KEVEX-686553 format. One line per 4 residues: number of its first residue (from 1); for each residue x, y, z of C-alpha. Coordinates in Angstrom, 1 decimal. Each point is the difference from the previous one (the first is absolute). Example, Ala and Ser with C-alpha at 12.3 -4.5 7.8 and 13.67 -1.06 7.14 Angstrom:
2
1> 12.3,-4.5,7.8; 1.4,3.4,-0.7 .
***
This chain:
764
1> 13.3,10.5,-30.1; 1.9,-2.8,-1.9; 2.7,2.5,-0.8; 0.6,0.8,3.6 .
5> 0.2,-3.6,1.1; 2.4,-0.9,-2.8; 2.2,3.1,0.1; 3.6,-0.8,-0.7 .
9> 2.9,1.7,1.8; 3.8,-0.4,-0.6; 1.2,-3.2,1.5; 3.3,-1.3,1.1 .
13> 1.3,-3.1,-1.7; 0.0,-2.1,3.2; -3.4,1.2,1.2; -2.2,-2.9,1.1 .
17> -3.6,-0.4,-1.0; -2.8,1.9,1.9; -3.5,-1.1,0.6; -2.7,2.6,0.7 .
21> -2.7,-1.6,2.1; -3.1,2.2,0.1; -2.5,-0.6,2.8; -3.2,2.0,-0.6 .
25> -2.5,1.1,2.6; -3.4,-1.4,0.7; -1.8,1.7,-2.8; -0.7,-2.2,-3.0 .
29> 3.5,-0.5,-1.4; 0.2,-0.5,-3.8; 3.4,-1.3,-1.0; -0.5,1.5,-3.5 .
33> -0.5,3.4,1.5; 2.9,-0.4,2.5; 2.5,-1.0,-2.7; -1.5,1.9,-2.9 .
37> -0.3,-2.9,-2.3; -3.1,-2.0,-1.0; 2.1,-3.2,-0.6; 0.2,-1.4,3.5 .
41> 1.1,-3.5,0.9; -0.6,-1.6,3.4; 3.2,-1.7,1.0; -1.1,-1.3,3.4 .
45> -2.7,-0.1,2.6; -3.7,-1.0,0.1; -3.3,1.9,0.0; 0.9,1.7,3.3 .
49> 3.6,1.1,-0.5; 1.7,0.4,-3.4; 3.2,1.0,-1.5; -0.1,1.8,-3.4 .
53> 2.5,1.1,-2.5; -0.2,1.6,-3.4; 0.2,-2.6,-2.8; 3.4,1.4,-1.1 .
57> 1.4,-0.4,3.5; -1.0,-3.6,0.9; 3.4,-1.5,-0.7; 2.0,3.2,0.9 .
61> 2.4,-2.0,2.2; 1.1,-1.9,-3.1; 0.9,3.2,-1.8; 2.1,2.0,2.5 .
65> 1.7,2.2,-2.6; -3.4,1.5,-1.0; -0.7,1.1,3.6; 3.3,1.9,0.7 .
69> -1.1,3.3,1.4; -3.7,-0.8,0.4; -1.9,-2.4,2.3; -2.3,-2.8,-0.8 .
73> -3.4,1.2,1.2; -2.3,-2.4,1.7; -3.3,0.5,2.0; -1.3,-2.0,2.9 .
77> -3.8,0.2,0.2; -1.3,-1.1,3.3; -3.5,-1.0,1.1; -1.3,3.1,1.8 .
81> -3.5,-1.4,0.3; -1.7,-3.0,1.7; -2.9,-1.0,-2.2; -0.7,3.4,-1.5 .
85> -1.9,3.0,1.2; -3.1,-1.9,1.3; 2.2,-2.3,2.1; 2.0,2.9,1.4 .
89> -3.4,1.4,1.1; -0.8,-3.2,1.8; 3.4,0.0,1.7; -0.7,3.5,1.3 .
93> -3.0,-1.3,1.8; 2.7,-1.7,2.2; 1.6,3.4,0.5; 0.5,-0.5,3.7 .
97> 2.1,-3.0,-0.7; 2.0,2.0,-2.5; 0.6,2.9,2.5; 1.0,-2.4,2.7 .
101> 2.7,-1.5,-2.2; 1.3,3.4,-0.9; 0.1,1.0,3.6; 2.2,-3.0,0.8 .
105> 2.8,1.5,-2.2; -0.2,3.6,1.4; 2.0,-0.5,3.2; 2.9,2.5,-0.2 .
109> 3.5,-0.7,1.1; 2.3,2.9,0.6; 3.0,0.1,-2.4; 2.9,-2.0,1.3 .
113> -1.9,-2.4,2.1; 0.0,-3.8,-0.5; -1.3,-0.6,-3.5; -1.0,-3.6,0.9 .
117> -3.1,1.3,1.8; 0.4,-2.7,2.7; -0.4,2.4,2.9; -2.6,-0.6,2.6 .
121> -2.0,2.9,-1.2; 0.0,-1.1,-3.6; -1.0,-3.5,0.9; -2.8,1.2,2.3 .
125> -1.3,2.3,-2.7; -0.1,-2.8,-2.5; -1.7,-2.4,2.3; -2.7,2.5,1.1 .
129> -0.6,0.9,-3.7; -0.5,-3.6,-0.9; -2.4,-0.5,3.0; -1.9,3.1,-1.0 .
133> -0.3,-1.3,-3.6; -1.3,-3.4,1.4; -2.6,1.9,2.1; -1.3,1.7,-3.2 .
137> -0.5,-3.5,-1.6; -2.0,-1.1,3.1; -1.9,3.2,0.0; -1.1,-0.5,-3.6 .
141> -1.4,-3.5,0.9; -1.7,1.4,3.1; -1.8,2.8,-1.9; -1.1,-2.5,-2.7 .
145> -1.3,-2.3,2.7; -1.8,3.0,1.6; -1.8,0.5,-3.3; -0.9,-3.5,-1.1 .
149> -0.1,-2.0,3.3; -1.3,2.7,2.4; -2.2,2.4,-1.9; -1.3,-2.2,-2.8 .
153> -0.3,-3.4,1.8; 0.0,0.5,3.8; -1.9,3.3,0.4; -2.2,0.1,-3.1 .
157> -0.8,-3.5,-1.3; 0.2,-1.9,3.3; -1.4,2.5,2.5; -2.3,2.5,-1.8 .
161> -3.1,-1.1,-2.0; -0.7,3.6,-1.1; 3.6,0.4,-1.3; -0.4,-3.2,-2.1 .
165> -3.3,1.1,-1.3; 1.7,3.2,-1.3; 2.8,-2.0,-1.5; -1.6,-3.0,-1.6 .
169> 3.2,-1.3,-1.4; 0.8,-1.1,3.6; -3.3,-1.7,0.5; 1.5,-3.5,-0.4 .
173> 2.1,0.7,3.1; -2.9,1.0,2.2; -1.0,-2.4,2.8; -3.6,0.6,-1.0 .
177> 0.7,-1.7,-3.3; 0.9,-3.2,1.8; 2.6,-1.0,-2.6; 3.2,-1.8,0.9 .
181> 2.1,3.1,-0.9; -2.1,2.0,2.5; 1.6,-1.7,3.0; 2.5,2.4,1.6 .
185> 3.0,-2.3,-0.6; -0.4,-0.5,-3.7; -1.0,3.6,-0.6; 3.1,1.2,1.8 .
189> 2.2,-2.3,-2.1; -1.7,1.4,-3.1; 0.7,3.5,1.2; 3.7,-0.9,0.6 .
193> 0.4,-0.8,-3.7; 0.6,3.7,-0.8; 3.1,0.5,2.2; 1.1,-3.5,-1.0 .
197> -0.2,1.0,-3.6; 2.1,3.1,0.6; 2.6,-2.0,1.9; 0.3,-2.5,-2.8 .
201> 0.1,2.8,-2.6; 2.8,1.9,1.9; 2.0,-3.2,0.5; -0.3,-0.9,-3.7 .
205> 0.9,3.5,-1.1; 3.0,0.0,2.3; 1.1,-3.4,-1.2; -0.2,1.0,-3.7 .
209> 1.9,3.3,0.4; 2.5,-1.7,2.3; 0.7,-2.6,-2.7; 0.5,2.7,-2.6 .
213> 2.3,2.3,2.0; 1.5,-1.2,3.3; 0.3,-3.7,-0.9; 2.3,0.8,-3.0 .
217> 3.5,-0.7,1.2; 2.5,2.7,-1.0; 2.3,-1.3,-2.8; 3.0,1.5,1.8 .
221> -0.3,-2.3,3.1; 3.3,-1.6,1.0; 2.1,1.9,-2.6; 1.7,2.3,2.5 .
225> -0.6,-1.3,3.6; 3.2,1.6,1.2; -1.1,3.5,-1.0; -1.1,2.1,3.0 .
229> 0.4,3.7,0.5; -0.1,-0.4,3.8; -2.4,1.4,2.6; 0.3,3.5,-1.4 .
233> -0.8,-1.0,-3.6; -3.4,0.9,-1.5; -2.9,-2.3,0.8; -0.9,-0.1,-3.7 .
237> 3.3,-1.8,-0.7; -0.8,-3.1,2.0; -0.5,-3.1,-2.1; -3.3,-1.0,1.6 .
241> -1.6,3.4,0.0; -2.1,-0.8,-3.1; -0.8,-3.5,0.9; -2.9,-0.1,2.4 .
245> -1.3,-3.5,-0.8; 0.2,-1.5,3.4; -1.2,3.0,1.9; -3.1,0.6,-2.1 .
249> -0.8,-3.7,0.1; 0.1,0.0,3.8; -2.0,3.2,0.2; -2.6,-1.3,-2.5 .
253> -0.3,-3.2,2.0; -0.4,1.8,3.3; -2.6,2.5,-1.3; -2.0,-2.8,-1.5 .
257> 0.1,-2.0,3.2; -1.0,3.0,2.1; -2.9,0.9,-2.3; -1.4,-3.5,0.0 .
261> 0.6,-0.4,3.8; -1.9,3.2,0.6; -3.0,-1.3,-2.0; 0.1,-3.3,1.9 .
265> 0.0,1.7,3.4; -2.9,2.3,-1.0; -2.0,-3.1,-1.1; 0.8,-1.9,3.2 .
269> -0.8,3.1,2.2; -3.4,0.2,-1.6; -0.6,-3.7,0.6; 0.4,0.6,3.7 .
273> -2.0,3.2,0.0; -2.7,1.1,2.4; -2.6,-1.5,-2.3; 0.4,-3.5,1.6 .
277> -3.2,-0.1,2.0; -0.1,-3.7,0.6; 2.6,0.1,2.8; 2.6,-2.0,-2.0 .
281> 3.7,0.5,0.5; 1.5,2.9,-1.8; 2.4,-2.2,-1.8; 0.3,-3.7,-0.7 .
285> 3.3,-1.8,0.4; 0.4,0.1,-3.7; -0.5,3.8,-0.1; 2.5,0.5,2.8 .
289> 2.5,-2.0,-2.0; -0.7,2.1,-3.0; 0.5,3.2,1.9; 3.3,-1.2,1.4 .
293> 1.3,-0.9,-3.4; -1.2,3.2,-1.6; 1.7,2.1,2.7; 3.1,-2.1,-0.4 .
297> 0.0,0.7,-3.8; -0.5,3.7,0.6; 2.8,0.1,2.5; 2.4,-1.8,-2.5 .
301> -1.1,2.5,-2.6; 0.8,3.0,2.2; 3.4,-1.5,0.8; 0.7,-0.3,-3.7 .
305> -0.9,3.6,-0.5; 2.4,1.0,2.7; 2.8,-2.2,-1.3; -0.5,0.6,-3.7 .
309> 2.8,2.6,-0.4; 1.9,0.8,-3.1; 3.2,-1.9,-1.0; 1.9,2.5,-2.1 .
313> 3.6,-1.2,0.4; -0.8,-3.4,-1.5; -2.5,-1.6,-2.2; -2.6,-1.7,2.3 .
317> -1.3,-2.6,-2.4; -1.0,-2.8,2.4; -3.7,-0.9,0.6; -1.6,0.4,3.4 .
321> -2.0,-3.0,1.1; -2.2,2.2,2.2; -0.7,2.2,-3.0; -0.8,-3.0,-2.2 .
325> -2.4,-1.7,2.4; -1.6,2.6,2.3; -2.5,1.4,-2.5; -1.1,-3.5,-1.0 .
329> -0.5,-1.0,3.7; -1.9,3.2,0.8; -2.3,-0.5,-3.0; -0.6,-3.6,1.2 .
333> -0.9,1.4,3.4; -2.4,2.4,-1.7; -1.6,-2.8,-1.9; -0.5,-1.9,3.3 .
337> -1.5,3.1,1.5; -2.4,0.2,-2.9; -0.9,-3.6,0.5; -0.7,0.6,3.7 .
341> -2.3,2.9,-0.9; -2.2,-2.3,-1.9; -0.8,-2.1,3.1; -3.5,0.3,1.4 .
345> -0.4,2.3,3.1; -3.6,-0.2,1.2; -1.3,3.2,1.6; 3.0,2.1,-1.1 .
349> -1.0,3.4,-1.3; 1.9,3.2,-1.1; -0.4,3.0,2.2; 1.8,3.4,0.1 .
353> 3.3,0.3,-1.9; 2.3,-2.8,-1.2; 1.9,-1.2,3.1; 3.7,0.9,-0.1 .
357> -0.1,2.6,-2.8; -0.1,3.0,2.4; 3.0,-1.2,2.0; 1.9,-0.8,-3.1 .
361> -0.4,3.4,-1.6; 0.7,1.8,3.2; 3.1,-2.1,0.6; 1.2,0.7,-3.5 .
365> -0.5,3.7,0.6; 2.0,0.0,3.2; 2.7,-2.2,-1.5; 0.5,2.2,-3.1 .
369> 0.2,3.2,2.1; 2.6,-1.7,2.3; 2.1,-1.1,-2.9; -0.2,3.4,-1.7 .
373> 1.2,1.6,3.3; 2.9,-2.5,0.1; 1.0,1.0,-3.6; 0.0,3.7,1.0 .
377> 2.2,-0.9,3.0; 2.5,-1.8,-2.3; 0.3,3.1,-2.2; 0.2,2.6,2.7 .
381> 3.8,-0.4,0.4; 0.4,0.7,-3.7; -2.3,3.0,0.1; 2.1,1.4,2.9 .
385> 3.2,-0.6,-1.8; 1.4,2.5,-2.4; -0.5,-1.3,-3.6; 0.2,1.7,-3.4 .
389> -3.0,2.3,-0.4; -1.7,-1.9,-2.9; -1.1,-3.0,2.1; -3.8,0.2,0.0 .
393> -1.7,0.7,3.4; 3.4,-0.3,1.7; 0.0,-3.7,-0.3; -3.6,-0.6,1.3 .
397> -1.3,-0.7,-3.5; -0.2,-3.8,0.5; -2.2,0.1,3.1; -2.2,2.7,-1.5 .
401> -0.5,-2.1,-3.2; -0.7,-3.1,2.1; -2.6,1.9,2.1; -1.6,1.2,-3.2 .
405> -0.2,-3.6,-1.3; -1.8,-1.1,3.1; -2.3,3.0,-0.1; -1.0,-0.5,-3.7 .
409> -0.6,-3.7,0.6; -2.2,0.8,3.0; -2.1,2.7,-1.5; -0.7,-1.6,-3.4 .
413> -0.8,-3.3,1.7; -2.4,1.8,2.3; -1.6,1.8,-2.9; -0.6,-3.4,-1.8 .
417> -1.6,-1.3,3.2; -2.3,3.0,0.3; -1.0,-0.2,-3.7; -1.1,-3.6,0.4 .
421> -1.8,0.8,3.2; -1.8,2.9,-1.7; -1.1,-2.4,-2.8; -1.3,-2.6,2.6 .
425> -1.9,2.7,1.9; -1.7,1.3,-3.1; 1.6,3.5,0.3; -0.7,0.5,3.6 .
429> 2.8,1.1,2.4; 2.0,-3.2,0.9; -0.8,-1.1,3.5; -3.4,1.8,0.1 .
433> -2.0,-2.6,-1.9; -0.6,-3.8,0.4; 3.6,-1.0,0.6; 2.7,1.1,2.5 .
437> 2.1,1.3,-2.8; 3.8,0.6,-0.1; 2.1,0.5,3.1; 0.4,3.6,1.3 .
441> 3.7,0.1,-0.9; -0.9,-0.8,-3.6; -2.4,2.9,-0.2; 2.7,2.4,1.3 .
445> 2.6,-1.5,-2.4; -2.4,0.7,-2.9; 0.6,3.7,0.5; 3.4,-0.6,-1.7 .
449> -1.1,0.9,-3.6; -1.4,3.3,1.3; 3.3,0.8,1.7; 1.9,-1.0,-3.1 .
453> -2.0,2.3,-2.3; 0.2,2.8,2.6; 3.8,-0.4,0.1; 0.2,-0.2,-3.8 .
457> -2.0,3.2,-0.4; 2.0,2.0,2.6; 3.3,-1.3,-1.5; -1.1,0.8,-3.5 .
461> -1.0,3.6,0.9; 3.3,0.6,1.9; 2.0,-1.4,-2.9; -2.0,2.0,-2.6 .
465> 0.7,3.2,2.0; 3.7,-0.8,0.3; 0.1,-1.0,-3.7; -1.6,3.3,-1.1 .
469> 2.5,2.0,2.1; 2.9,-2.0,-1.3; -1.1,0.4,-3.6; 0.1,3.8,0.4 .
473> 3.5,-0.2,1.5; 1.3,-2.4,-2.7; -1.3,2.2,-2.8; 3.0,2.3,0.7 .
477> 2.4,-3.0,0.2; -1.2,-1.2,-3.4; 0.4,3.4,-1.6; 3.6,0.1,1.5 .
481> 0.7,-3.5,-1.4; -1.1,1.1,-3.5; 1.6,3.4,-0.1; -0.1,1.7,-3.4 .
485> -3.3,-1.6,-1.0; -3.0,2.1,-0.9; -2.4,0.2,3.0; -2.9,-2.4,0.0 .
489> -2.0,-0.1,3.2; -2.0,-3.1,-1.0; 3.2,-1.9,-0.8; 1.7,1.1,3.2 .
493> -3.0,-1.1,2.0; -0.1,-3.4,-1.8; 3.7,-0.7,0.8; -0.4,1.3,3.6 .
497> -2.9,-2.3,0.6; 2.0,-2.9,-1.2; 2.8,0.9,2.4; -2.4,0.4,2.9 .
501> -1.9,-3.2,-0.8; 3.2,-2.0,0.0; 0.9,1.4,3.4; -3.2,-1.4,1.5 .
505> 1.8,-3.3,0.5; 1.7,1.7,3.0; -3.4,0.4,1.7; -0.5,-3.7,0.5 .
509> 1.6,-0.1,3.4; -2.4,2.7,1.2; -2.9,-2.1,-1.3; 1.4,-3.1,1.7 .
513> 0.4,1.8,3.3; -3.5,1.5,-0.1; -1.5,-3.4,-0.9; 2.0,-1.7,2.8 .
517> -1.4,2.5,2.6; -3.5,-0.5,-1.3; 0.4,-3.8,0.1; 1.2,0.1,3.6 .
521> -2.8,2.2,1.1; -2.6,-2.1,-1.8; 1.4,-3.2,1.5; -0.4,1.6,3.5 .
525> -3.6,0.8,-0.8; -0.6,-3.6,-1.3; 1.4,-1.3,3.3; -2.5,2.2,1.9 .
529> -2.7,-1.2,-2.3; 0.8,-3.6,0.8; -1.1,0.6,3.5; -3.2,1.7,-1.3 .
533> 1.0,3.1,2.1; -0.8,2.5,-2.7; 0.7,3.7,0.8; -2.2,1.0,-2.9 .
537> -3.8,-0.2,-0.6; -1.3,-3.1,-1.6; -1.3,2.0,-2.9; 3.5,1.4,-0.7 .
541> 1.5,-3.5,0.1; -2.6,-1.4,-2.4; 0.3,2.9,-2.3; 3.8,-0.3,-0.4 .
545> -0.3,-3.8,-0.4; -2.7,0.4,-2.6; 2.1,2.5,-1.9; 2.9,-2.3,0.1 .
549> -2.0,-2.9,-1.5; -0.7,2.3,-3.0; 3.5,1.3,-0.4; 1.7,-3.3,0.6 .
553> -1.2,-1.8,-3.2; 0.8,3.2,-2.0; 3.6,-0.2,1.3; 0.1,-3.7,-0.8 .
557> -0.9,0.8,-3.6; 2.6,2.8,-0.2; 2.7,-2.4,1.3; -0.8,-2.5,-2.7 .
561> -0.1,2.7,-2.7; 3.2,1.5,1.2; 1.7,-3.4,-0.2; -1.4,-0.7,-3.4 .
565> 1.2,3.3,-1.4; 3.2,0.3,2.0; 2.1,0.5,-3.2; -2.7,1.5,-2.3 .
569> 0.1,3.6,1.2; 3.0,2.1,1.2; -1.8,0.9,3.3; -0.7,-3.7,0.9 .
573> 3.5,-1.0,-1.1; 1.5,2.5,2.5; -2.1,-1.4,2.9; -1.5,-3.5,-0.3 .
577> 2.5,-1.1,-2.7; 2.9,1.1,2.2; -1.4,-1.7,3.1; -0.4,-3.2,-2.1 .
581> 3.6,0.2,-1.3; 1.4,0.5,3.5; -2.1,-2.8,1.6; 0.9,-2.5,-2.7 .
585> 3.7,0.8,0.3; 0.4,-1.2,3.6; -0.1,-3.7,1.0; -3.1,-1.2,2.0 .
589> 1.7,0.1,3.4; -3.1,0.6,2.1; -3.1,-1.1,-1.8; -0.1,-2.9,-2.5 .
593> -3.2,1.2,-1.6; 1.4,3.4,-1.0; 0.7,0.5,-3.8; 2.9,-2.1,-1.1 .
597> 3.5,1.3,-0.2; 0.8,0.5,-3.7; 3.6,1.0,0.9; 0.7,-3.6,1.1 .
601> -0.2,-0.9,-3.7; 1.4,3.2,-1.5; 3.1,0.5,2.1; 1.4,-3.5,-0.3 .
605> -0.7,0.2,-3.8; 2.0,3.2,-0.3; 2.7,-1.3,2.3; 0.5,-3.1,-2.0 .
609> -0.1,1.7,-3.3; 2.6,2.6,1.0; 2.3,-2.6,1.6; -0.1,-2.5,-2.8 .
613> 0.6,2.6,-2.7; 2.9,1.6,1.9; 1.6,-3.4,0.7; -0.4,-1.3,-3.5 .
617> 1.2,3.1,-1.9; 2.3,1.7,2.4; -1.8,3.2,-1.0; -1.6,3.0,1.7 .
621> -3.6,0.8,0.6; -2.1,3.2,0.0; -3.0,-0.6,2.3; -2.8,2.4,-0.9 .
625> -3.1,0.2,2.1; -3.1,2.3,-0.1; -2.4,0.5,2.9; -0.7,-3.3,1.8 .
629> 2.4,-1.7,-2.4; 2.9,2.0,1.6; -0.9,-1.5,3.4; 0.1,-3.5,-1.5 .
633> 3.3,0.8,-1.7; 1.6,1.3,3.2; -1.3,-3.0,2.0; 1.5,-2.4,-2.7 .
637> 3.3,1.9,0.0; 0.2,-0.4,3.8; -0.2,-3.7,-0.5; 3.2,-0.2,-2.1 .
641> 3.4,-0.5,1.6; 2.2,3.2,0.1; 2.3,-1.2,-2.8; -3.0,-0.1,-2.4 .
645> -1.7,3.1,1.4; 3.0,2.1,-0.9; -0.5,-0.9,-3.7; -3.4,1.6,0.0 .
649> -1.0,3.6,-0.7; -3.4,0.9,1.4; -2.4,2.4,-1.7; -3.3,0.8,1.8 .
653> -2.7,2.5,-1.0; -3.3,0.8,1.6; 1.3,-2.1,2.9; -1.8,-0.3,3.4 .
657> 3.0,-1.5,1.7; 0.7,2.9,2.4; -3.2,2.0,-0.2; -2.4,-2.9,0.9 .
661> 1.9,-3.1,0.8; 2.7,1.8,2.0; -2.6,2.0,1.9; -2.3,-2.9,1.0 .
665> 2.5,-2.9,0.0; 3.2,1.6,1.2; 1.4,-3.3,1.3; 0.4,-1.2,-3.6 .
669> 0.2,3.2,-2.1; 1.3,2.5,2.5; 3.0,2.3,-0.7; 2.6,-2.6,1.2 .
673> -1.4,-2.7,-2.3; -0.2,2.3,-3.0; 3.5,1.2,0.7; 1.2,-3.7,-0.1 .
677> -1.7,-0.3,-3.4; 1.7,3.1,-1.3; 3.4,-1.2,1.3; -0.5,-3.5,-1.4 .
681> -0.8,0.7,-3.7; 2.3,1.6,-2.5; -2.2,3.1,-0.3; -3.6,0.9,0.9 .
685> -2.0,2.8,-1.6; -3.5,1.0,0.9; -2.3,2.2,-2.1; -3.1,1.6,1.5 .
689> -2.5,2.8,-0.5; -1.8,2.3,2.3; -3.3,-0.9,-1.8; 0.4,-3.7,0.8 .
693> -2.2,-1.1,2.9; 1.8,-3.3,0.4; 3.6,0.5,-0.8; 2.5,2.3,1.7 .
697> 3.6,0.6,0.9; 2.1,-2.6,1.7; 2.1,2.5,1.9; -1.2,0.2,3.6 .
701> 3.3,1.4,1.1; 2.9,1.6,-1.8; 1.9,-3.3,-0.3; -2.3,-1.3,-2.7 .
705> -0.5,3.3,-1.8; 2.2,-1.2,-2.9; -2.6,-2.7,-0.8; -2.7,2.5,-1.0 .
709> -0.3,2.1,-3.1; -1.4,3.4,0.2; -3.8,-0.2,-0.2; -1.0,-0.5,-3.6 .
713> -2.0,2.8,-1.6; -3.6,-1.0,-0.5; -1.4,1.0,-2.4; 3.0,0.2,-2.3 .
717> -1.2,3.3,-1.4; -2.3,2.7,1.5; -1.7,1.1,-3.2; 0.1,-0.7,-3.7 .
721> 3.5,-0.3,-1.5; 1.5,-1.2,-3.3; 0.7,-3.4,1.6; -3.3,-0.1,1.8 .
725> -2.6,1.6,-2.3; -2.7,-1.1,2.4; 0.0,0.4,3.8; 2.4,-2.6,1.4 .
729> -1.9,-2.4,2.4; 0.6,-0.2,3.7; 1.5,-3.5,0.2; -0.1,-0.4,3.8 .
733> 1.0,-3.6,0.7; 0.1,-1.1,-3.6; 2.3,-0.1,-3.0; 3.3,1.0,1.6 .
737> 1.8,-1.1,-3.2; -1.5,3.1,-1.8; 2.3,2.3,2.0; 3.4,0.7,-1.6 .
741> 1.6,-0.4,3.4; -1.0,-3.7,0.0; 2.1,-0.7,-3.0; 2.9,2.0,1.3 .
745> 0.0,-1.7,3.4; -0.4,-3.4,-1.6; 3.1,0.6,-2.1; 1.9,1.1,3.1 .
749> -0.9,-3.3,1.7; 1.0,-2.1,-3.0; 3.3,1.8,-0.1; 0.7,-0.7,3.7 .
753> -0.4,-3.8,-0.2; 2.6,-0.8,-2.6; 2.6,-1.0,-1.0; 1.3,-1.3,3.3 .
757> -1.7,-0.9,3.3; 0.1,2.8,2.5; 2.2,-0.7,3.0; -1.8,-0.5,3.3 .
761> -0.6,3.2,2.0; 1.5,0.2,3.4; -2.5,-0.2,2.8; 0.1,2.6,2.8 .
***
């Protein structure tokens, strides 16, 4: 491989130097392998992002004569992981937050509309998405409170002697024990520690990831404030696009405030519950004041969520006083609520369910359904408008993904509640033993894992049948592609299966649509269950809920294992790994506790490296990106001013730019945006294979057909040849450099960027 990177071509005497900046994908990127030399020197970066060169090339700029006709190769290795596989598995437990953030970027805009995204529809969509994300945070706290405060403390320890006798670890909270902790107030405060711990953990995790990504100011700030491509310029070219410091800070503050305020209100509602038998007032004056202050804090937090929009046209670096102080004030109010719970209340006993919890969960259900309906209403005009055919679900992908996020959050939270209730009841059906058990809507929501497995089985069967039929058809296509080779049915089937497996990526919209329909129907059934107006027999309801409590933990374990092994196996890399790459590419515009945006570090790094090298040397640059690295490379090129972008040749291979990003995020990687990129650089060449499940052609219309090469042959040889004495491997998404076409197209791009800067292309 070193020979390929260092290949020399005839050079003109006045040809400037060329830097070849290689951006690998998300698989473990070894600079020694990328550059074909074991002697690597790190010339910049830290443990997260690094620049490497071969030892012989470290001072290449000081020896320009030695690099006439060949580039200086350099790799940029970026941190594609957050804490390794186990941490990625933990992040996937917050999958609904991840999906909600993805959905916020999926609003389509028809080509030629205002690229600023400041239309009423776009603003309404963004606001409702942020409100829906905040509702998920409140829902998490509510379900944790249902487990620890309602089931464990209120229903079991405080109200049921038989439940405590079966769960001796709760004996110290029983009124029969007579201990100080057995009083309802202190026991409730103790039960509130679980949701409080999760609130503090999420706030801490959000703060740490914010400090490592969003809080890092782009080095380019203030260098070109006059540069603006106007309202029709690509959104990715805006100077503040990759600097979400202020927005994420405001959202993190608002979510923390809402979570702690929810916990305070649940505690205060319990203090005024129906258990006050002594005829005392529901609330003291102090408690009324606490309620007013907590409601005020929650109102301020909601207003922050509404107003915390993105500031892409400038670097919003100022601090928000509300964001700085509201979490602290809400925590102080929570501490005061805890203190109030410790006060003596003679004759006060726990009965029924925890006051306020049923109203809160029902209100969240109604609010989420209303916001989801509003999101669909925002996207209907785009669905009715004629767009290019590759946009997923005709532009309704964002609302569908948001609905799925709410559904997954609801069903897995419900399963967790039922598992705990089952433990407390000693294996009896929850609600049929010594405690009232979970709410009816929770029992219906726990059907979710059963529906998920049913959907997965039906989809897998349908895909398998389609795959088998397609393999039989593709067998003839393979034989046509390798004409003149000796027939080999097993080899033909192997290659045909690789082609068909790669095409399964195109079935994702069908899966999303089916999942969205199932989520909507299940939400409707949950709403019916909230009124306890079941249309099914009680035995049927209990059977489905019981099956869900068994399947739910298994799915939890599968989620963790999938996150841990996202890049270990090809199958997981094509699914979980790809979802992780996409989710960590986009800034956290909706939910501050989603996985951090790695691109907010990588894109400014690449932007600064390209700009400083071009300015200091006056040379040219070949930007080479594989897989997800090609997306980062394109995003960084968008950030350069046109006069620098014209001095860049772009080589992408295995790129998901059009196949995935253009399909699901058309406002940022649609045909018009990719056309602007093609017009802005000196030359762009894209390599792809039909066996690649991730990468694909850039051409969505004939205007971009010159960007793509013909599909590379994979495998390179059908049978054994003199050059391939053993069967050539099917490379799929890997090792594009092994194909001779790669070296030829790379040489073409190097020839097109020197010796003089190309003149600007006229715009239509």
